[in-house]
N, C-alpha and C positions, 0 to 999 in steps of 0.2 A: 810235382806231378808230370809223369809220362803220359804220350799219347794213348796209350792205353788206357789208362787210370782216368783221363779224363772221357774217355769213351763211356768207360763203364759208369760213369758219372750221370752221364747223358741214359744210357740205354735204361740204367735204374728209375733214372726219373721216368721214362715212359712206360716202363712195366708198371711204376706205382700208380699212373693214371689210367692205365688200363685192364688192370688184374682185377679183373671179376670172377665171382664163381670159388672163392673160398680154398682151403691150403691143397684140394685135388687139381685143380684146374692151375692154380700157382703152378707149381710142380710141373704139371705140361708146360707154361709159358716159358720157365727156366730153360727148359729141356733142349725147347725150338732157338729161346732169344741168345741163351749166355753159353750154352755148349754146344748147337750144331752149328749158330751163325755167326757167332762171335769167337768160340773159342777159348772160352776165359778160364775153363778148367774141363777135364773131360765129364764123359758120361757117368762112370765109375766113380769119380769124387763126388758129380752131383749125388749118386743115389745113396753112397757113404754119408755123405750130408744129411742127408732125408733121415736116412736111419739114424742118425745119432741125435737128430731132433726129438724122433718117437721115443729114445730114452729118454732125454730128459725132459723135467716140465718147461712149459713156457708155450710159446707162440712158434708153433714149425715153421712156416711159409718165413715168418720175419727172421728166426736162426737160421734157417737155411739163407737166406738172401743174408745174413751177418756174414754166415760161414763162406760163401763165395768173395764176398767183397775182403774181408781177411787175407784169402788164396791170392787175392791181385793186388793190393794196396798195405794191408797189416792193419793193425789197428785203427788208426787213422781215417782211413778209407772205410772201414766197418761203424764208426761213428757215423759219419757224415751219413752215409747209406741207411743207418738206423734212421734217422732223422728225417732223410727225405722219404722214408717207405712208410712213416707214422704219421708226419705233418699233415697229409691233405686232408683225408676223409677224418682223422681227428678234429681238424678246425670246423670241417663241414658240421657234426654232428655238434659241437660246442656251441656254435651259431645259432642251428635250432635249437637248441635246449633254450638258449639262451631268449629267442623269441616266440619258443612257445606258449606261451601266455598271450600275447598278442595273435599269432596265427590262431589260437582258439576261440577268440574272444566272441564270434558270431556263430558259431559252431560250425563254419562251414570246413574247416580243418579238419576237424572230427570226424566229418562225414565222407569227408575223402578218404581219410584212411578206413571207412566201415571194410572193407572187401581187402586191405592191407592186412592188418591185424589176421584173419584165422590163413592167410596165406604164410604167414612169419612163421604161427604155429605148424602147418603143416610142413614147411621147412625142416622144424625142428624133429617132425614125426619121420621124415623121411632120412634125417642125421641118424637119426639114434635106428634107424633100421638098415640103413650102410654099413655103419660101424660095428653094428651085430653081427652081418652078414659076413666082415673082414676078420673078426675076434672070436666069433664066439664059435670055437671048432672044439670044445672039449665038456665031458659032464661040470668040470670044474668053475671052467669060464662062464658056465650058463648060469651055476649055482651064484656064484660071487655077482654076475649080472642082476640077477631076481632077488638075493638080499639086498645089496643097493636101492633096487628099487623100494623098497619093502621099508628098510629104516629110514630111508631118506624122505618115504610120504610119510611117516609116522614121528619121527624126531623134530623134522624140520626144523635144525640145527645147524648151523653152518660150520660149526666144530665137527661136525660127523664125519664131512667129508674128507678131512686130512687122515683120519684114521682108517676110513673104511678105504685111502687108496696107501697107505702102507700095508694093512694084513692082505688085500687082494696082491700087492707084489710079494708081500713073505712068503701068502699061500702057494704061490706059483712059481716057484722060484726054490721051494724048501725040498731041493733036493741036492744029494753029496756033490760034492765038487769035485772031478778027478785028478788027478797026480800032475796032470798036463794042465790044467786050468791054474791050480796051485801056484804051481811056476810061473803061469803066464802073470798071476795078481800081484807075487814077488818082485818080479822082473819091474811090473808095471808103477808099483808104490816105491820101489827104490829109486827110480829115475826121478821122481816126481821133486821139486825144489821145495823144500819144507817148509820155506820163508813165501813160498808164494802163495802155498796152500792157505798160512797162519793168514796173509794178505786179502785173498780173496773171501775166506771165512769171515776177518773181521767187516768187510764190506759186509758182506749179506747182513750179516748177524746186526751191524747196526742200524740198517735201515730198516731191519724186523722189529726192534724193539723201541725203534722211535714214539710210535702210539701208546705204549705201553707208560712210556715216560713223563709224559706232557701229561699237567694237571688239566682238567675240563675243565675250570675255569681260562685258562690262556685263551685270549685273543685269538691265537694262531691253533688251537685245538682242534675244531671239524677238519681243517685241512689235514692236519698231520694224521689222526685218527685215518683220515681217506685213505691219505697214505699207505700207512700202516696194514689197513683193508687189501688195498688194491696188491700191495705187494707181495701179503701174505699167499694170496689167491692165486698171484702169478707166479708163486714157486711152488704151488700144491697143483696146478690144472696139466694134467696129463691128458692127452688126444683130440686138441686143437681147440678151434674159437667156440664150438656149440656146446663144449663141455661148461664153459661159460656162463650160460644160460643158468643151470639149474644151482650152479655156486652163489652168481650173482642176486639171482631170484630171492633164495632163502636168506640172505644174508643182509641185502638191501630192503625189499619190501618186507618180506614174514617178519622177518627179526627186529630190524631198526626201524623201518617203516620210512626211509628215507625217501622213496618215492612211491607211488601207485602203480597198481600191476598196470594199469591201464596206459601210464606212463612208461614206463618199462617195458611193453609191448611195443609201440610204439616207436621207442630208440632202436629198438634191434631191427623192426620190419624196415625201417630208414637206411639203417648199416648194410641191410641186404641187397638195396639197390645201387650202395657206392662202392667204389673199386676199393683195392687195397686190405688190409688186415681185419682179420673180425674183430681183433681184440681192440678196435678204436672204439667200440661201441659206449666202452668202458668212459671214454670221453662224454657222452651224453650222460651217463649215470653220475658222474664227478659234477659236472655242471648243474643238473636236476638235483641233486642233493644240496648244492647250495643255494638256488634258487629256492627251496623246500623252507632252507633254514632260515628267510630273508634275507638272504646277501646281494649287495648290486652288481652289474656287470663285471667289475675288477674280479670279484669274488668269486663270480660263477667261469668263467676264463682260469682262476687259481684251481678251483676246483675240477678242471678238466686236466688241466697240465698236471695236479698231482697224480689222478687215475689215469693218464695214457703213461705218464713214466713208472707209477708204480708197478702199472700192472705187467708193464716190459721189460723190466729193470731186472729181475732173475733172469730169465732167458736168456738175455741180452748177455750177462756175466758170466751165467754158466755155459754158453755156447763156447766165447772166447775162450774160456777157461778148459775146456774140453779137448777141442777140436785137436791141439799140440800131442795129446793122448789116445784120441780116438783107433789109430792103427793096434795099438795095445788093446784097450778095452774094448773092443770090439769082438774081442775072443775070447771072452769071460762069459760062459754060458751062463751063469746065472744072472746074469743083468737082463740076457734078451727073453730070459723066461719069466724074469721077475714082470716084464714087460705087456705079458698075455693076461696076467691078472691086472693089473692098473686098468688096461685096457677095457675088462671084461665090466669092472665098476665104472668107468667113464659111461658105460654102454648104459648100465642100471641108474645115472646121475642124468642123462640126457632122456630117456623115457619118461624117471620123474618131473624132470621139468615139463616134457610135454602134457603131464595130467596136470600140474601146477596152472599153465598157461591155459587151458581149454576154460577154469575157470570164470576167470573177466569175461571171455566172451558170451556165456551162456550157453543151454545147451539147444539152441533154437536150429531148424532143421538148413537154414540159410547158412548158417557158420558152420554145420557140422559138414556141408557139403562142401564148401570150398576148401578147409582141412584135408579133406578125404580126395577130392578133384586135386588140390596142389602135390599132395604125395603120389598119387598114380600119373599125372602127368611127371615129374621130377624122376619117377620109377621108369617108366615106359617109352620115355620119348629123349630128345636131345634140347629139351629147351631150356636155358640156366635162370638162377634165380632171379637174378636181375631183372630178366623179362617179364617174371611173373609179378613183381613187386611193382613194376610199369606198368602191366597191365591191370595190376587191382588198381591203383591211382587213375587211371584214364577211366577206369568202370565207376569209382567215387565221384571222380569231375561228374560227369555226363547222367550219372544215375541216381 
């Protein structure tokens, strides 16, 4: 290990413990610490990596950090950085899920979260508004977002999401490629190692079919089905961590009843107060699912592990596969055009999630007031989401 790689590991660890605020804040910290202070990569390389993560499904902050690690030390450093990044917040959320029952026995924990839950819903509303401002730039993207909201609210089915994502990408990229782009595609695909493609697809598909081939009577059925559920969603999530909310809520609460709306909202609210990736929220979901199925603490830890690995593995595999080809890939216009439709559909998903999450709160004046106040504070001030969550906890403790 070189001195530069050792220093990178130290910096990645510090970044993990201080990276509040979601993907938008994370990229700013990376620019400051990894580019301007340490010069691990150039600013242009960082922005290109970030652009690549927007094209690919998966957690953008995680993929960008993995891409930086790959440029500094190759695959082994990427893997190590991946585990450094996801472990602390995932472990914290797993512990909270394990002791959730004990925390709520006397009702005190539930009372403390009285103000935090509507704050979390306000954060989702602000995420929808912010993403909409960025990606809704045409009538096509507007109608795609509206259609995604309507279809999601009516069907309430997890399998709607991949179909809408696919349709959004196809519709927004439905233009004829230029001769230059055709030439670029030929050059790109002729330079790809076919064996590497087959190996990559084999790994991706192997994990994807695990949940389907395991008999439900198997003692390992639920953990493996959980892994398949999270892995499938990890391969479909475009637009960052907030898009997790509608997908996970629809599948785990509305369809499969693995946990309640109240438990779901509690885990999401707590995650917003922690540093690290938003995708670590899945650690709580996996652990709570196993708890509600009557599993022991060991089973809950397994649920947390399979959820965290399942949601992150597709993005991890994809970014390592595509980084070497990005210089050619980014020149293909259709790939960029498809992203606008995918992101428009993601806006629709988040709006639907906002509506879903309002329901367990109840339409009382206090909850609605906190949701609206949260939105206004985030939109018109520089107060970050962790500060709002901590303020909500303090209110719950003393009032």
